[in-house]
C-alpha positions, -999 to +999 in steps of 0.1 A: +097-081+329+101-050+307+125-022+316+127+011+296+156+033+304+158+016+338+121+020+345+101-011+354+069-008+332+050-028+358+055-002+385+049+030+365+018+044+348+016+052+311+018+089+319+053+085+332+064+062+303+052+084+275+077+110+286+104+086+273+087+063+248+066+074+218+044+049+201+029+054+166+002+027+162-006+008+130-041+022+128-039+060+129-076+064+138-069+048+171-048+078+183-060+108+163-087+126+182-081+164+181-107+189+168-082+199+141-047+189+130-028+215+150-048+208+182-040+171+178-003+176+175-002+202+204-020+178+228+009+157+238+035+184+245+009+205+262+004+177+288+041+178+296+036+212+312+056+231+286+051+268+278+027+277+250+055+289+228+074+257+232+043+236+225+035+255+194+072+253+182+072+216+186+039+212+168+050+233+139+083+215+136+065+180+137+040+191+110+068+203+088+087+170+092+057+149+080+046+173+053+013+186+068+021+223+068-011+243+060-034+216+074-037+233+108-075+239+108-084+208+089-105+183+110-089+148+111-121+134+097-115+152+065-080+137+060-072+108+037-059+076+053-023+085+046-027+120+059-041+106+092-011+084+094+012+114+090-007+132+117-003+103+141+034+104+135+036+142+140+017+139+173+042+115+187+073+134+172+061+165+190+067+147+223+104+145+216+106+108+228+140+092+236+127+059+222+104+060+192+084+029+184+068+029+149+042+002+142+038+002+104+041+040+104+039+044+066+016+016+055-010+039+041+014+066+026+023+071-010+059+061-019+073+096-016+054+101+017+070+069+031+104+082+022+097+116+037+085+101+071+116+079+073+138+109+063+122+127+092+131+098+115+166+100+101+168+137+110+156+129+145+185+104+150+210+129+136+197+157+159+198+137+191+202+103+207+169+087+197+165+049+196+142+037+169+122+004+169+103+000+137+077-028+131+077-032+093+065-055+066+083-035+039+120-043+036+130-011+017+128+012+047+149-011+070+175-025+047+198+005+048+188+018+082+185-010+107+216-022+126+196-052+138+167-072+126+144-093+148+120-116+131+091-130+151+072-162+144+044-176+165+053-154+195+090-162+195+121-146+181+128-167+150+158-147+139+181-120+154+209-106+132+218-081+105+195-074+076+221-087+052+222-121+068+185-127+063+179-108+031+206-127+012+188-160+019+155-158+001+142-193+010+148-186+047+132-152+045+101-167+027+098-194+054+098-167+081+071-148+062+091-117+054+096-098+021+131-092+009+142-062-012+138-066-050+176-063-056+181-092-032+153-112-049+170-106-082+204-115-067+191-148-054+178-158-088+212-150-103+228-170-075+205-200-082+215-198-119+252-200-108+260-165-121+271-149-088+282-161-053+257-157-024+279-132-006+276-109-036+238-107-035+229-070-035+205-054-011+201-020-027+197-006-062+232+009-060+247-024-050+228-041-079+240-015-104+276-020-092+273-057-097+255-057-131+268-026-149+301-043-159+281-071-177+261-045-196+292-026-207+310-058-218+281-071-238+269-037-252+271-049-288+250-080-281+221-064-263+199-057-293+186-093-296+176-094-260+156-061-261+121-063-249+098-034-260+068-028-238+034-025-254+014+006-251-018+009-232-046+012-257-075+029-239-097+022-269-100-013-257-122-035-280-139-051-250-172-038-237-172-009-213-186-020-179-180+014-161-178+049-174-171+082-157-179+114-176-166+148-165-169+138-129-163+164-101-168+160-064-164+186-036-166+178+001-169+215+009-165+249-007-127+245+000-121+208-006-125+198-043-115+161-045-122+155-082-120+180-111-135+169-144-125+132-144-134+110-174-126+073-175-138+041-193-132+007-176-136-024-198-146-059-189-118-081-176-093-053-171-069-052-141-064-015-133-043+001-106-053+036-094-021+053-081-011+087-069-003+107-037-024+107-006-054+130-012-051+128-050-087+116-053-083+079-059-106+067-032-131+095-038-132+084-075-136+047-067-165+054-042-185+069-071-184+035-089-211+020-067-228+051-053-210+054-020-205+090-032-226+109-057-212+134-082-212+171-076-210+174-113-209+149-142-222+113-142-212+077-137-226+050-160-225+014-145-232-015-169-249+009-194-272+026-167-268+060-151-258+054-115-278+084-104-311+066-106-299+035-087-297+026-050-264+014-036-276-021-031-285-023-068-251-009-079-234-034-055-246-062-078-223-049-105-195-031-085-183-045-052-161-023-030-136-035-004-126-007+020-090+001+029-097-007+065-118-039+067-131-028+101-150+000+083-171-027+066-173-057+090-200-057+117-216-092+120-212-115+150-197-144+130-177-150+099-206-169+084-231-141+090-207-115+076-202-134+044-240-140+040-251-104+048-250-091+013-270-121+000-296-114+027-300-078+016-304-091-020-332-114-008-312-146-014-315-172+014-317-209+019-296-235+001-285-210-026-271-186+000-255-215+019-237-228-012-225-194-021-211-186+013-193-219+016-178-213-019-165-178-012-152-186+022-134-216+008-120-194-020-104-170+005-093-197+029-117-190+058-140-221+056-127-234+089-135-202+108-173-200+102-183-194+139-155-171+148-162-135+157-146-115+128-129-091+152-109-120+168-093-126+134-059-112+122-061-081+100-052-102+070-081-126+077-104-097+083-094-083+049-101-117+033-135-118+049-143-083+036-134-096+001-155-128+006-186-107+017-184-088-015-177-118-037-208-135-024-229-109-043-209-119-074-202-084-087-188-080-122-163-053-110-142-057-078-127-025-063-102-031-036-086-002-017-050-010-006-054-048-008-021-057+011-018-029+037-006-044+070-001-079+056+030-099+060+047-115+029+026-147+031-006-127+036+001-103+008+010-131-016-021-150-007-043-119-012-028-110-046-030-146-058-067-146-049-073-112-067-054-123-098-073-156-098-106-136-097-094-115-126-086-146-146-121-159-139-135-128-156-139-102-129-128-067-137-104-057-109-095-021-098-070-018-070-061+014-052-025+010-041+008+027-032+027-006-036+044-002-070+056-038-068+019-049-071+014-025-099+044-039-118+035-076-113-003-076-117-018-045-133-022-043-171-033-007-169-024+022-146-044+053-140-023+079-122-040+108-104-029+141-089-049+169-073-082+154-084-073+148-120-061+119-141-026+127-153-017+094-170-035+063-183-009+038-195+009+005-188+031+002-157+062+002-178+052+034-195+045+050-161+078+041-146+095+054-177+079+088-174+098+108-147+076+139-149+044+119-143+059+100-115+070+131-097+036+147-102+018+116-089+044+111-061+051+076-074+084+058-070+091+031-095+100-004-084+136-010-074+141-031-106+127-002-127+152+022-109+180-002-116+172-005-153+168+033-156+204+035-144+215+007-168+198+025-197+224+053-192+251+027-202+234+010-231+203+010-253+181-015-234+144-016-226+129-007-192+121-038-172+101-035-140+097-069-124+122-093-108+111-122-130+117-102-163+150-088-150+163-122-140+153-138-173+171-110-192+203-112-172+205-150-171+201-151-209+226-122-213+252-141-192+251-170-217+263-148-245 
């Protein structure tokens, strides 16, 4: 049985329950349906029988809380994935629920947008007695907010307790398939090295700084020999250019200009991350790489040929594109048919097609699900299938939009291991992501965008060291990068951005 505020959910209709419980679903497109943004947010409170002025006031306040002021007349179909997610949150907030259930409410938002949504939730709690239940794969939002943490595994509650109890035990967290905050990851490595006690493992950047700063101060004179200077990103790469964008502009309408004079060269074998705020133009740019969108101005050259004269199926042989939402790309009745579809379009059948399908499905770990309907798979497996269907065509360039959105720790780790393996096999990889941890750990080059323009083209370390660019692109550095930025105020040390590099540095430093 389920009782909400004393109400038996078996006995009452949804119309009664929504007056008390607001649910923000993981996929914003499943609950956004208004003709425009303002109409969508007004719909809920209007159905509560409130006055027009009250409905409008609630809608305005909700849009302000999620950063969508000025979007009133914009059709939801014209919004980016992250903007749709904000709209879904606003539509529920306007109902003033007593209990707010958030199912991955910020999975498609840029880092600053994630923070803004949770700050809005914080303000709701401060303003009134609102109970929050958040379903999250990201630990950063819950570590300093949640009083209780419930971890599910195979339909059962595998852990109930405080965030500190689970996040200070990395092996247990890994077994349960949950990510832990980077400061805790670092702390566990220091604990394993015998440098700190387990109860001193930090959960936040501030706690990590408090723990580590005395070591830096004490060894200030010995730091020079441990200094690690990051290399610069040489965009004049000596490898062959596989993809070139020249003065590219794209407009969706007279009012919406998504790209403004973008130029970019992509070299064979690179691992590039496209980053920037929602609506910056990242996905619009990437969809030009294989003809899904065509330039309003400028041109795209793919493998030495102008893309303008080529059909999408021809460009797909060179550039494969995996959508942010795998359900936008999957349509076949079985896993096997989905993986084989691209080959069929290319005219490849028989034994050659069979061998290729078996190989790519085995590569993504789906070879035992050949006859399954793709829509019965988990989102992680649907995402792997989308990757497999593109890999079957054997493109030279693989573009993946938000490769780990909605995946748990094991799923995200498996997806990135696969993508990294493909890059090492020689595929050029371009990921569009808001996850700066992925950028720090995998990308060799970062292209940061803002308002339809490229504002930086550099290494991850250089990006995280440039405060002005990060603010412009609405990028938040990794927790480790933020920690080392604070430590740099105490001593002349290099910027480190990954847990592995930070642990190696501090373990070596502790021996001095």
